[in-house]
C-alpha positions in Angstrom: 73.5 133.0 83.8 75.5 132.7 86.4 78.8 130.2 86.2 79.4 130.7 89.7 80.2 126.8 91.2 78.1 125.4 94.4 79.9 125.8 97.9 81.1 122.5 98.9 82.8 121.9 102.3 85.8 119.1 102.3 85.8 117.5 105.7 89.4 115.5 104.9 89.9 113.1 107.6 93.3 113.1 109.6 94.9 110.6 109.6 94.3 109.1 106.4 96.1 107.4 103.7 99.9 105.5 104.4 100.3 104.1 107.7 104.0 103.0 108.8 103.8 99.4 107.3 103.0 100.2 103.7 105.6 103.3 103.7 108.1 100.7 104.6 106.9 97.8 102.5 106.8 100.1 99.6 109.9 101.5 100.8 112.1 98.0 101.0 110.7 97.4 97.1 112.3 101.2 96.1 115.3 100.3 98.0 116.3 96.8 96.7 115.4 98.3 93.1 118.6 101.2 94.2 121.0 99.0 96.1 120.6 95.5 93.3 119.0 97.1 89.9 116.1 95.7 88.3 114.2 93.5 88.4 113.2 93.2 92.1 110.4 90.7 92.0 107.5 90.9 94.2 104.9 87.9 95.6 101.6 89.3 95.1 100.9 93.2 95.6 102.9 94.5 97.7 100.1 96.5 99.0 96.5 96.6 97.7 96.5 100.0 95.8 96.9 99.8 91.9 98.3 103.1 91.7 101.2 102.0 94.1 101.8 98.3 91.9 102.1 100.6 88.5 104.6 102.9 90.0 106.7 100.4 91.0 106.0 98.0 88.2 107.7 101.2 86.2 110.8 101.3 87.9 111.7 97.5 87.1 109.3 95.4 90.0 107.9 92.5 88.5 104.9 91.2 90.1 104.4 87.3 90.5 101.4 85.2 92.4 104.0 82.9 92.8 107.6 81.5 93.5 107.4 79.4 90.9 107.1 82.3 88.7 110.5 83.7 90.2 113.6 82.3 87.8 116.7 80.9 89.3 119.1 83.4 90.3 120.1 86.7 92.7 117.2 89.1 91.9 115.7 89.6 95.2 112.2 88.5 95.8 109.5 90.8 98.4 107.2 89.5 100.6 104.1 91.9 100.8 103.2 93.8 103.2 100.6 91.7 104.3 102.6 88.6 105.4 103.2 84.6 104.2 102.4 81.3 105.0 106.0 79.9 106.6 105.7 77.3 103.6 106.6 80.3 101.0 109.9 81.8 102.8 110.5 77.5 103.3 110.3 77.4 99.7 112.1 80.3 98.6 115.7 78.4 100.4 115.0 75.4 98.6 115.9 77.6 96.2 118.9 79.9 96.8 116.5 82.7 96.5 117.1 86.3 97.9 113.7 86.8 100.1 113.6 90.0 101.5 110.6 90.0 103.9 108.2 93.3 103.7 105.9 92.0 106.3 104.5 95.0 108.2 105.5 94.2 111.9 101.7 94.1 113.4 101.1 91.2 111.3 104.1 89.4 112.1 102.9 90.4 116.0 100.2 88.7 115.2 101.8 85.5 113.7 104.3 85.5 116.9 100.9 85.2 119.2 99.3 82.8 117.4 102.7 80.2 117.2 103.1 81.0 121.8 99.6 79.6 121.8 99.8 76.9 119.6 103.2 75.8 121.6 101.1 75.8 124.7 99.0 73.6 123.5 95.9 75.9 122.6 93.4 75.8 119.8 93.9 79.3 117.7 90.4 81.3 116.9 91.5 83.7 114.0 88.9 86.7 113.6 89.2 87.9 109.9 88.3 87.3 106.7 88.4 84.3 104.4 90.9 84.4 101.2 92.4 87.2 102.9 96.4 87.5 102.0 96.7 88.1 105.7 94.6 85.7 106.8 96.1 83.0 104.4 99.8 84.1 105.6 98.2 83.9 109.7 96.7 80.9 109.5 99.8 79.0 107.5 102.1 79.8 110.4 100.4 76.9 112.0 100.1 73.2 110.8 96.5 72.8 109.2 93.7 72.0 111.5 95.7 74.3 114.5 93.5 77.3 113.7 89.7 78.1 113.2 88.1 80.9 111.1 85.8 83.4 112.8 84.3 85.8 110.0 81.1 87.7 111.7 78.9 87.1 115.1 77.1 84.9 113.3 79.9 81.9 113.0 80.2 81.9 116.9 77.5 79.7 118.1 79.1 76.9 115.1 81.6 76.9 116.3 82.6 73.5 117.6 86.7 73.2 118.2 87.7 69.9 120.2 86.3 68.9 123.7 88.2 70.1 126.3 90.7 72.3 124.1 92.0 75.4 125.6 91.3 78.0 123.4 92.9 81.6 122.5 91.7 84.1 119.5 93.6 86.2 116.9 92.4 88.7 115.2 93.4 90.0 111.1 94.9 93.5 111.7 91.8 95.4 109.3 88.6 94.6 110.6 86.4 96.7 112.0 86.7 97.8 115.6 83.6 97.4 116.4 82.7 94.5 114.4 85.5 92.5 116.0 84.3 94.0 119.2 81.0 92.0 118.7 82.9 88.4 117.7 84.9 89.1 120.6 82.1 89.1 123.1 80.2 86.9 121.5 84.0 83.9 121.6 84.0 85.6 125.4 80.3 84.5 126.3 80.3 80.9 124.2 84.4 80.5 126.1 84.0 82.2 129.0 88.3 80.7 129.7 89.0 81.8 125.9 92.6 83.7 125.7 93.2 86.5 124.2 96.1 89.5 122.9 97.8 91.2 125.6 97.3 94.4 123.1 94.6 95.0 121.0 95.7 92.9 117.0 93.6 95.4 114.7 96.2 98.5 114.3 96.6 101.5 115.3 95.9 102.5 111.9 93.3 101.3 111.1 91.3 101.9 114.9 92.5 105.8 113.5 91.1 106.4 109.9 87.6 104.6 111.8 87.5 107.0 114.6 88.0 110.4 111.6 85.6 108.9 110.1 82.9 107.9 113.0 83.9 111.8 114.1 83.1 113.3 110.4 80.6 110.9 109.0 76.7 112.6 110.8 78.1 116.1 109.2 78.2 114.8 105.7 75.8 114.0 103.1 78.5 111.9 101.4 81.9 110.1 102.2 84.5 109.5 99.5 87.1 106.3 100.4 89.9 106.8 98.4 91.4 103.2 98.6 91.1 99.9 96.6 88.3 97.5 96.2 90.7 94.5 97.6 91.9 96.8 100.5 90.5 95.2 104.0 91.0 97.8 105.7 89.0 100.5 102.9 86.1 98.7 102.6 85.7 99.0 106.7 85.8 102.8 106.0 83.4 103.0 103.7 81.4 100.6 106.8 82.1 102.7 109.4 81.2 105.7 107.5 77.4 104.1 106.1 77.0 102.9 109.9 77.9 106.8 111.3 74.8 108.1 109.5 76.4 109.3 106.2 73.4 108.9 103.5 76.2 108.1 100.5 79.7 106.1 101.3 81.7 105.1 98.0 85.2 103.8 97.9 86.9 105.1 94.7 90.6 104.3 93.6 91.2 107.5 90.9 88.8 110.5 90.1 87.6 109.0 86.7 85.6 106.6 88.9 83.2 108.8 90.8 79.7 107.9 89.7 78.9 112.2 89.7 75.4 111.5 89.5 75.7 110.3 93.7 77.1 113.5 94.4 75.2 116.2 93.1 73.5 119.1 95.2 76.4 118.4 98.4 76.4 121.1 101.1 79.2 118.4 102.8 81.7 116.3 101.3 83.6 113.9 103.7 87.7 112.2 102.4 89.5 109.4 103.9 91.4 107.3 102.9 92.4 103.5 103.3 96.5 103.2 104.9 97.3 101.3 101.5 96.0 104.8 99.3 98.6 107.5 98.4 98.5 111.3 99.6 98.3 112.2 94.9 95.1 110.3 94.8 93.4 112.2 97.2 94.7 115.4 96.1 93.1 114.4 92.4 89.8 112.9 94.1 89.8 116.7 95.9 90.7 118.7 92.3 87.8 116.4 90.6 85.7 118.2 92.9 86.7 121.1 92.8 86.3 121.5 89.4 82.2 121.4 90.0 82.6 123.0 93.7 84.1 125.8 95.0 85.5 123.7 97.8 86.6 124.7 101.4 88.7 122.1 102.5 89.1 121.9 106.3 91.1 119.0 107.9 89.7 117.0 111.3 92.5 115.3 113.4 91.2 113.2 115.8 95.2 111.5 116.2 98.6 112.3 115.5 100.8 109.7 113.9 104.7 109.2 114.2 105.2 105.1 113.8 107.9 104.2 112.1 109.4 101.0 111.0 112.5 100.2 110.0 114.4 98.7 106.8 114.8 94.5 107.3 118.6 94.3 107.9 119.1 93.4 104.1 118.9 96.6 103.2 119.7 98.9 105.5 122.9 100.7 104.9 126.1 99.3 106.6 126.9 100.3 110.2 129.0 103.7 109.9 
């Protein structure tokens, strides 16, 4: 009887995993811990990945849901990469907390766009997922009632902006590129004068990761997205693979989460990772398949990324 493992070709998507905004957010917490020592308080998960959060906890980060859980004092409190409503830094200032903002600059860009539209007297339509921290933060840049949320194309016919209102739209940065194009087309069809962003709001990392998945998915028997269930960009990668014709497309956090019954008899497997999933977890998943298959890994690259965001001023080393 032969013990030889069956062969498995793994198509490893590139780019995958950490984007510049996630790298910066994690660096903010680590730099604050180094500069000021623990504890460093973090409001909400700094990024949507349990492994990353647990690593930072081990180093002395304390994660809280709201600012009222942060004791008075001079320990830093970091706002997550997803951005926060204006009321949050305002509450921090009232209590003289030492706040450090780790909002991704590409999310901040959407906040500024929404504010500019509002100042010009326009009603803002935000394309995004209700309850997602980024959407809560973006809606919280403007007064109540100044933003209408649009989740899907099917929502567009039921929108009731005030009679004669000038309209503009912005989007969450981690949406499906194709879904969003459909919503935008529906908005433009119903409201021909609507104003859009000068440059696409969906971030470069979301777009690039979806493009890589579209490239490999039709050639795969199954595809694994390494990421957390509450990660919007990771969920979108799974959906993109499904739509591109991959028979089995699953989001997994760790190798222990793999349902091996779904991954038997494979010839070709696609692997990618959401923008908040560290590379060590991608390696863990590949190792798990290597224990069962004779794997041959091929990297499929669709874009080169060189984006870098500097740390907030409070954490930059003093100028020489």
